[in-house]
MIPA-159839 format. One record per residue (C-alpha): x, y, z. Coordinates in Angstrom, 3 decimals. Example, Ala and Ser with C-alpha at 12.3 -4.5 7.8 and 13.67 -1.06 7.14 Angstrom:
BEGIN
R        c1        c2        c3
R    12.300    -4.500     7.800
R    13.670    -1.060     7.140
***
This chain:
BEGIN
R        c1        c2        c3
R    -9.690    45.485   -42.410
R   -10.426    45.476   -38.693
R    -8.095    42.899   -37.149
R    -8.970    39.256   -36.201
R    -8.187    37.659   -33.416
R    -5.614    34.502   -34.110
R    -8.383    31.938   -33.072
R   -10.557    33.095   -35.566
R    -7.993    33.476   -38.265
R    -6.351    30.720   -37.961
R    -9.444    28.375   -37.268
R    -8.973    25.084   -39.502
R   -11.020    24.691   -42.539
R   -10.236    21.176   -43.782
R    -9.888    17.779   -41.380
R    -6.064    17.942   -42.214
R    -5.362    21.453   -40.630
R    -6.967    20.227   -37.259
R    -4.585    19.826   -34.308
R    -5.213    16.426   -32.511
R    -8.447    14.799   -32.830
R    -7.115    12.108   -35.330
R    -9.554     9.305   -33.943
R   -12.419    11.595   -34.801
R   -10.964    12.460   -37.790
R   -10.359     9.163   -39.258
R   -14.065     8.223   -38.199
R   -15.559    10.958   -39.916
R   -13.277    10.646   -43.106
R   -13.901     6.847   -43.458
R   -17.817     7.873   -43.008
R   -17.905    10.316   -45.621
R   -15.720     8.163   -48.049
R   -17.971     5.153   -47.855
R   -21.064     6.845   -47.340
R   -21.997     5.180   -44.226
R   -22.999     8.363   -42.466
R   -25.354     8.399   -39.146
R   -28.025    10.881   -39.030
R   -26.740    12.213   -35.451
R   -23.352    12.743   -33.640
R   -22.285    13.988   -30.368
R   -18.888    15.713   -29.804
R   -18.012    15.787   -26.580
R   -14.992    17.503   -24.632
R   -13.421    20.803   -22.849
R   -13.710    24.252   -24.209
R   -11.464    24.822   -27.287
R   -10.822    21.466   -28.753
R   -12.463    21.323   -31.837
R   -16.158    20.457   -31.213
R   -18.153    23.061   -33.360
R   -14.857    23.517   -35.675
R   -14.965    19.640   -36.597
R   -18.763    19.980   -37.062
R   -18.522    22.858   -39.664
R   -15.834    20.792   -41.489
R   -18.450    17.804   -41.396
R   -21.198    19.801   -42.691
R   -18.822    21.411   -45.573
R   -17.912    18.117   -46.464
R   -21.478    16.709   -46.728
R   -22.353    20.132   -48.761
R   -19.584    20.771   -51.129
R   -20.585    21.549   -54.566
R   -17.757    19.227   -55.865
R   -18.776    16.434   -54.152
R   -19.411    14.711   -51.020
R   -15.839    14.235   -49.977
R   -13.600    14.233   -47.079
R   -11.697    16.950   -48.308
R   -14.012    20.026   -49.411
R   -12.447    22.419   -51.963
R   -13.139    25.291   -49.791
R   -13.385    27.366   -52.499
R   -17.334    26.858   -54.257
R   -20.057    29.223   -53.123
R   -21.284    26.327   -50.240
R   -17.697    25.932   -48.776
R   -17.124    29.772   -48.571
R   -20.924    30.281   -47.027
R   -19.851    27.840   -44.579
R   -16.648    29.535   -43.645
R   -18.400    32.864   -43.393
R   -21.226    31.599   -41.331
R   -23.979    32.510   -43.714
R   -25.089    29.194   -44.979
R   -28.834    28.638   -45.472
R   -28.728    25.163   -44.769
R   -26.337    25.126   -41.885
R   -28.348    26.216   -38.835
R   -26.182    26.966   -35.854
R   -28.491    26.894   -32.538
R   -27.134    27.803   -29.074
R   -28.780    25.675   -26.863
R   -27.827    27.647   -23.640
R   -30.183    30.551   -24.702
R   -32.534    28.800   -26.684
R   -33.592    25.968   -24.073
R   -37.228    25.748   -24.014
R   -39.647    23.373   -25.586
R   -40.838    25.919   -28.043
R   -37.596    26.460   -29.666
R   -37.167    22.717   -30.593
R   -40.523    22.311   -32.017
R   -39.543    25.045   -34.173
R   -36.726    23.500   -35.336
R   -38.772    20.111   -35.848
R   -41.320    21.909   -38.100
R   -38.507    23.497   -40.044
R   -36.864    20.181   -40.361
R   -39.534    18.390   -42.703
R   -38.707    21.196   -45.396
R   -36.136    20.361   -47.835
R   -32.528    22.411   -48.087
R   -32.488    25.322   -50.150
R   -28.751    25.044   -51.478
R   -27.369    21.704   -50.135
R   -27.880    18.182   -49.946
R   -28.821    18.121   -46.318
R   -30.057    20.433   -43.867
R   -27.161    20.420   -40.834
R   -28.212    21.211   -37.261
R   -25.465    22.270   -35.092
R   -26.611    22.231   -31.221
R   -23.655    23.679   -29.141
R   -24.172    23.112   -25.608
R   -26.968    20.513   -26.072
R   -26.976    19.566   -22.410
R   -28.228    23.240   -21.573
R   -31.983    22.110   -23.359
R   -34.661    21.308   -20.749
R   -36.319    18.173   -19.854
R   -39.454    18.849   -22.000
R   -37.212    20.120   -24.896
R   -35.396    16.771   -24.731
R   -38.635    15.147   -25.019
R   -39.910    16.874   -27.660
R   -36.927    16.114   -30.016
R   -36.024    12.093   -29.373
R   -38.442    11.111   -31.916
R   -37.109    13.328   -34.797
R   -33.494    12.463   -33.656
R   -34.165     8.630   -33.865
R   -35.937     8.972   -37.158
R   -34.963    12.348   -38.884
R   -36.217    12.991   -42.480
R   -33.559    11.723   -44.863
R   -32.166    15.039   -45.673
R   -31.307    16.095   -42.011
R   -28.037    15.617   -40.007
R   -28.047    16.792   -36.615
R   -24.544    17.459   -34.747
R   -24.727    17.820   -31.349
R   -21.945    19.452   -29.080
R   -21.490    19.488   -25.420
R   -18.849    20.240   -22.391
R   -20.723    18.040   -20.083
R   -22.342    14.500   -21.272
R   -23.389    13.441   -18.049
R   -26.343    15.672   -18.175
R   -27.763    14.365   -21.409
R   -30.299    12.227   -20.955
R   -29.479     8.332   -21.750
R   -32.341     8.579   -24.619
R   -30.337    11.197   -26.216
R   -27.198     9.588   -25.825
R   -28.626     5.967   -27.338
R   -29.298     7.652   -30.737
R   -26.202     9.161   -31.195
R   -22.687     8.266   -32.308
R   -20.610     9.913   -29.347
R   -17.272    11.119   -30.146
R   -14.988    12.166   -27.089
R   -12.353    14.781   -28.164
R    -9.378    14.866   -25.953
R    -7.527    17.563   -24.400
R    -4.332    18.857   -26.321
R    -1.136    18.405   -25.097
R     1.445    21.151   -24.349
R     3.620    20.053   -27.179
R     0.537    20.131   -29.719
R    -0.245    23.674   -28.863
R     3.114    24.779   -28.636
R     3.757    23.564   -32.086
R     0.686    25.406   -33.581
R     1.699    28.544   -32.030
R     5.387    28.276   -33.733
R     3.618    27.692   -37.115
R     1.417    30.749   -36.623
R     3.848    32.675   -35.136
R     6.032    32.023   -37.992
R     3.274    32.995   -40.591
R     2.615    36.029   -38.815
R     6.449    36.917   -38.728
R     6.202    37.743   -34.901
R     9.602    37.006   -33.133
R     9.232    34.768   -30.170
R    11.406    32.753   -27.539
R    10.809    29.166   -26.876
R    10.511    29.786   -22.952
R     7.885    31.865   -23.888
R     5.763    29.269   -25.958
R     6.286    26.691   -23.267
R     4.744    28.650   -20.699
R     1.776    29.852   -22.954
R     0.897    25.789   -23.855
R     1.231    24.724   -20.256
R    -1.295    27.857   -19.136
R    -3.582    26.774   -21.980
R    -4.590    23.436   -20.100
R    -5.337    21.532   -22.889
R    -7.339    23.771   -24.709
R    -6.095    25.467   -27.935
R    -8.358    28.402   -28.054
R    -7.399    29.454   -24.377
R    -3.900    28.902   -25.688
R    -4.588    31.389   -28.995
R    -6.293    33.925   -26.866
R    -3.348    33.807   -24.193
R    -0.974    34.528   -27.445
R    -2.821    37.127   -28.283
R    -2.397    38.744   -25.208
R     1.219    37.982   -24.548
R     1.864    39.499   -28.102
R     0.018    43.002   -27.458
R     1.371    42.545   -23.455
R     5.534    42.319   -25.574
R     4.942    45.034   -28.008
R     4.625    42.411   -31.014
R     7.037    40.189   -29.588
R     7.284    37.352   -27.172
R     9.536    37.303   -24.161
R     9.579    34.741   -21.669
R    10.207    37.083   -18.943
R     7.038    39.018   -20.108
R     4.871    36.086   -20.532
R     5.526    34.835   -16.940
R     4.741    38.658   -15.684
R     1.759    38.608   -17.511
R     0.636    34.798   -16.331
R     1.885    35.218   -12.926
R     4.027    32.334   -13.024
R     7.895    31.910   -11.950
R    10.829    30.121   -13.533
R    11.227    26.650   -13.415
R    14.955    27.322   -11.856
R    12.773    29.096    -8.774
R    10.732    25.969    -8.466
R    13.971    23.720    -8.204
R    15.709    26.236    -6.220
R    12.840    25.622    -3.590
R    13.444    21.587    -3.912
R    17.299    22.199    -3.587
R    16.594    23.919    -0.210
R    14.126    21.351     0.984
R    16.379    18.940     0.262
R    19.145    20.318     2.076
R    17.021    21.162     5.112
R    17.803    24.618     4.711
R    15.037    26.567     5.950
R    16.532    30.165     5.939
R    17.352    29.225     2.343
R    13.811    28.194     1.683
R    12.216    31.343     3.177
R    14.540    33.364     0.846
R    13.526    31.068    -2.431
R     9.838    31.761    -1.152
R    10.286    35.432    -0.578
R    11.884    35.882    -4.202
R     9.024    34.063    -5.805
R     6.534    36.214    -3.824
R     8.413    39.616    -5.125
R     6.652    38.555    -8.661
R     3.365    38.666    -7.167
R     2.711    34.946    -9.125
R    -0.460    32.998    -8.832
R     0.585    30.849    -5.958
R    -1.723    28.255    -6.761
R     0.107    27.914   -10.300
R     3.553    27.960    -8.522
R     2.232    24.764    -6.465
R     1.079    23.241    -9.700
R     4.507    23.953   -11.009
R     5.627    22.352    -8.118
R     4.054    18.992    -7.914
R     4.649    18.774   -11.926
R     8.439    18.663   -11.528
R     8.049    16.388    -8.514
R     6.290    14.080   -10.986
R     9.098    14.369   -13.240
R    11.731    13.467   -10.329
R     9.574    10.450    -9.530
R     9.909     9.137   -13.104
R    13.456     9.619   -13.202
R    13.737     7.584    -9.705
R    11.717     4.771   -10.532
R    11.519     4.443   -14.235
R    15.243     3.551   -15.595
R    14.807     4.588   -19.157
R    12.951     7.863   -18.322
R    14.303    10.985   -19.688
R    13.053    14.685   -18.827
R    11.323    16.690   -21.132
R    13.475    18.895   -23.161
R    14.037    22.322   -21.180
R    17.611    22.924   -20.349
R    17.372    21.713   -16.937
R    17.993    17.747   -17.349
R    21.143    17.853   -15.148
R    19.302    19.551   -11.848
R    16.703    17.447   -12.046
R    18.732    14.202   -12.041
R    20.680    15.808    -9.127
R    17.514    16.206    -7.133
R    16.178    13.028    -7.886
R    19.665    11.438    -6.602
R    19.672    13.701    -3.336
R    16.040    12.854    -2.745
R    14.400     9.652    -1.409
R    11.461     8.217    -3.585
R     9.866     8.654    -0.071
R    10.493    12.588     0.240
R     9.037    12.865    -3.207
R     6.015    11.130    -2.499
R     5.648    12.975     0.914
R     6.479    16.382    -1.049
R     4.066    16.009    -3.777
R     0.770    15.368    -1.394
R     1.727    18.520     0.667
R     1.746    20.067    -2.607
R    -1.595    18.890    -4.020
R    -3.338    19.748    -0.647
R    -1.610    22.887    -0.094
R    -3.070    23.915    -3.635
R    -6.441    22.677    -2.122
R    -6.001    24.512     1.101
R    -4.957    28.128    -0.077
R    -8.658    29.402     0.003
R    -8.745    28.426     3.304
R    -5.645    30.462     3.915
R    -5.635    33.898     5.260
R    -3.828    34.941     2.232
R    -2.163    32.991    -0.527
R     0.948    34.215     0.346
R     0.698    32.182     3.696
R    -0.818    29.378     2.500
R     2.219    28.902    -0.130
R     4.768    29.534     2.566
R     2.965    27.125     4.919
R     2.699    24.318     2.468
R     6.817    24.811     2.275
R     7.094    24.877     5.776
R     5.006    22.023     6.204
R     7.575    20.316     3.719
R    10.332    21.176     5.573
R     8.789    20.050     8.980
R     7.657    16.517     7.739
R    11.138    16.238     6.138
R    12.353    12.752     7.300
R    15.365    12.981     8.991
R    17.712    10.764    11.267
R    15.254    10.871    14.331
R    16.568    13.868    16.338
R    14.500    16.779    17.081
R    14.280    19.600    14.667
R    15.777    22.373    16.771
R    18.630    25.214    16.035
R    22.320    24.296    16.307
R    22.602    26.620    19.161
R    19.736    25.230    21.463
R    21.873    22.494    23.202
R    24.740    25.224    24.225
R    22.221    27.496    25.523
R    20.824    24.611    27.739
R    23.762    23.953    29.402
R    24.278    27.640    30.267
R    20.886    27.768    31.863
R    22.516    25.722    34.773
R    23.798    27.978    37.479
R    27.191    27.011    39.557
R    25.583    28.253    42.652
R    22.215    29.371    44.132
R    22.174    30.822    47.374
R    20.041    29.686    50.128
R    16.486    30.794    50.124
R    13.765    31.194    53.174
R    11.362    28.323    53.302
R     8.815    30.101    52.081
R    10.488    30.513    48.590
R     9.613    28.198    45.506
R    12.175    25.412    45.156
R    15.412    26.129    42.942
R    15.163    25.687    39.117
R    18.390    23.221    38.357
R    16.077    20.002    38.482
R    13.788    21.600    36.156
R    16.423    22.368    33.596
R    18.406    18.835    34.149
R    14.883    17.282    33.152
R    14.699    19.639    30.119
R    18.159    18.629    29.524
R    17.152    14.741    29.085
R    15.099    15.710    25.929
R    18.332    16.233    24.000
R    19.933    13.161    22.838
R    23.481    12.292    25.224
R    26.978    12.680    23.309
R    28.329     9.614    21.691
R    30.649     7.696    23.650
R    33.896     6.477    22.585
R    33.893     3.153    21.847
R    36.154     0.784    23.887
R    38.694    -1.760    22.206
R    37.006    -4.538    23.772
R    33.691    -4.950    23.477
R    31.825    -7.012    25.884
R    30.656   -10.711    24.909
R    27.089   -10.749    23.312
R    24.415   -11.956    25.943
R    22.876   -15.024    24.305
R    19.081   -14.763    23.894
R    16.778   -16.087    26.605
R    13.890   -18.190    24.955
R    10.720   -17.640    27.123
R     9.289   -20.714    28.275
R     5.788   -20.889    27.994
R     3.779   -21.070    31.719
R     2.422   -24.475    32.363
R    -1.122   -25.244    31.660
R    -3.568   -26.342    34.565
R    -4.917   -29.749    33.530
R    -7.684   -31.909    35.345
R    -7.672   -35.195    36.885
R    -7.791   -36.961    33.520
R    -4.937   -35.006    32.261
R    -6.663   -32.774    29.912
R    -5.706   -29.124    29.637
R    -7.700   -26.584    31.481
R    -9.593   -25.293    28.389
R   -10.343   -21.973    29.923
R    -6.887   -21.267    30.699
R    -5.546   -22.410    27.574
R    -7.717   -19.665    25.708
R    -6.609   -17.498    27.575
R    -2.938   -18.187    27.351
R    -3.061   -18.789    23.856
R    -4.485   -15.081    23.615
R    -7.579   -16.251    21.295
R    -9.656   -13.064    20.796
R   -12.168   -12.142    17.998
R   -13.533   -14.912    15.856
R   -10.956   -17.378    17.290
R   -12.153   -16.462    20.786
R   -16.132   -16.906    19.702
R   -14.692   -20.425    18.231
R   -13.049   -21.245    21.518
R   -15.883   -20.127    23.756
R   -18.562   -21.922    22.372
R   -16.493   -25.414    22.306
R   -16.152   -27.868    25.406
R   -12.762   -29.996    25.436
R   -13.957   -33.736    25.474
R   -10.821   -35.891    25.215
R    -7.009   -36.205    23.652
R    -6.293   -38.594    21.409
R    -2.654   -38.309    20.828
R    -1.631   -35.149    19.507
R    -5.518   -34.443    18.601
R    -7.509   -32.324    21.031
R   -11.486   -33.136    20.159
R   -13.400   -30.657    20.890
R   -17.457   -30.775    21.126
R   -19.075   -27.780    19.107
R   -22.680   -27.192    19.088
R   -24.191   -27.557    15.709
R   -25.374   -23.926    15.209
R   -21.522   -22.866    15.429
R   -20.081   -25.489    13.512
R   -19.723   -23.035    10.586
R   -17.644   -21.175    12.490
R   -14.547   -24.084    12.572
R   -13.330   -22.989     8.849
R   -10.089   -24.453     7.995
R    -7.721   -21.275     8.033
R    -8.973   -19.935    11.481
R    -8.813   -23.644    13.015
R    -4.787   -23.740    11.487
R    -4.045   -20.398    13.129
R    -5.769   -21.666    16.470
R    -3.268   -25.120    16.346
R    -0.250   -23.164    15.947
R    -1.392   -20.784    18.956
R    -2.338   -23.542    21.073
R     0.641   -25.507    20.135
R     2.966   -22.467    21.496
R     1.320   -22.527    24.650
R     1.366   -26.753    25.111
R     4.951   -26.552    23.784
R     4.252   -29.195    21.122
R     2.298   -29.739    18.061
R    -1.274   -29.852    18.351
R    -4.283   -30.807    15.866
R    -7.984   -29.660    16.720
R   -11.273   -31.751    15.751
R   -14.229   -30.405    16.155
R   -17.261   -32.706    16.423
R   -20.806   -31.338    16.312
R   -22.716   -32.452    19.745
R   -24.227   -30.702    22.085
R   -21.998   -30.727    25.503
R   -23.046   -33.137    28.336
R   -25.479   -32.366    31.188
R   -23.502   -30.341    33.676
R   -21.092   -29.595    31.197
R   -20.690   -25.902    29.980
R   -18.551   -23.847    27.546
R   -16.930   -20.962    28.419
R   -19.324   -18.763    26.547
R   -22.323   -19.975    28.593
R   -20.396   -19.840    31.898
R   -19.644   -16.366    31.213
R   -23.168   -15.648    30.113
R   -24.382   -17.179    33.517
R   -21.769   -15.001    35.611
R   -23.231   -11.814    33.812
R   -26.664   -12.490    34.397
R   -25.924   -13.241    38.074
R   -23.978   -10.142    38.177
R   -27.084    -8.234    36.447
R   -29.579   -10.219    39.034
R   -27.363    -8.932    41.845
R   -27.235    -5.182    40.629
R   -30.795    -5.034    40.096
R   -31.519    -6.327    43.829
R   -29.203    -3.886    45.114
R   -30.669    -0.950    43.434
R   -34.310    -2.265    44.441
R   -32.978    -2.405    48.050
R   -31.589     0.562    48.140
R   -32.849     3.445    50.600
R   -32.748     6.554    48.247
R   -34.549     4.719    45.569
R   -37.495     3.078    47.913
R   -37.811     6.756    48.966
R   -37.871     8.118    45.489
R   -40.516     5.434    44.637
R   -42.967     5.997    47.421
R   -42.948     9.740    47.106
R   -42.706    10.323    43.357
R   -43.772     6.936    42.257
R   -40.536     6.244    40.304
R   -40.034     3.070    38.322
R   -36.716     1.421    38.076
R   -35.966     0.616    34.500
R   -34.100    -3.084    34.849
R   -32.166    -2.194    31.508
R   -30.369     0.972    32.615
R   -28.662    -0.839    35.482
R   -25.245    -1.883    34.593
R   -23.345    -4.053    36.886
R   -19.800    -2.861    38.331
R   -16.709    -4.904    36.840
R   -15.424    -6.485    39.704
***
């Protein structure tokens, strides 16, 4: 008998054999036991999580000869035919290759006929999002009101491409990506049944590489068994997958935490000797950093079983949470930028060196320890006299370069000088008019009223002072600016300038004749400057010559006065 791959040999034939997806199994089981079955179901999720498998088990439960049940017998002619893919009333349609409206019309015509052997005629449409728009439109009426003996089971990996008119006619079940623990548990069960020796580390590597898909995991398991000659060894699996040991990833982080660039480069070289998938190495690095952050910030967190708990805890103690966040961001961005690098190894090493370069230090420049001594040797004790035509000597430049290095620490004297008392800045006096009112323009400038505060102040006029209250006249069009949070902050700033507690009260009133707001005076000054600039341009002899000879015309909007 020919060999059957593990993904097909160990395909679940009952709901109880499914790995994960308990939320879907529970809903379908209750529907079968209570008889409350919908006529159309939509199963969504990534590849290899059980969409088609669940649909086949559901079709078998509907048509089992021993009665409709959530636990089909698996032994009758109907169950056997469904398992072998030859049940006449289960029509599996690949929408990726049957996308046209003619294919759908054929389905609609055949749906009118009663099932040949079972209770229901079940249409299983895989990758249903691949149907054309016209095909969806042709299917809508039948999908909404099918014959009582017809059930539609739709499966897709991309539900966003389905029309809302189709989604509204189906019961939708989102199948979850499987956890590595679920995949590794199923792998151990299969390997024990197949009498294949394995190492736990190898199972863990395959489960993580499956990326949430059990079918992908079992395909990798088949490949690993063939690669290892009938057994699973962690080194063989890592070589096959192009991954590296977790200890090597921890070695990279240990070198980073110590700021040891030479050891970091040595770790990168050792990793490169395995010819790994550098994108996968950065993914592993990001995963370890995620665990380090959990250890640092979640007191009750315990690392996953892997034999390196102590190393993770040690690294978490040596790094700050800010370091871990920085390294994580660099790892993920480096993973994204690998395609832009000259080669994958260069991109990986540059990501590691970026972590080292951006590593928070003590504020001193990241230079080799020999650099200051070498700089001192650059200063020669004596320079022979040169002629006047020779360039100036170098010691001055060297002295400037030496200033870049921090000076040596001075010995602290036994007696420290008495601390100098802080000098409180006294606000400069504000000019006042004959009535004792402060000059509003000067007050705006000294209080630093800018932005929305400046807009409000520039359109107000100081009318009078009533005790600690400054009464400001504001045009009705600007009264909406005098909101309470802004007024309170203006009172605080103006009070600091005047050296006393001040309250502001805005009244809606047009300024008196002859009294202008700062904004009006500024606009008048701008208009005068603009008029002067236009007059200067018009009177320029060169401009007049251009107008006479070429018929040139001055565009006033293009003239801007120079700031004085």
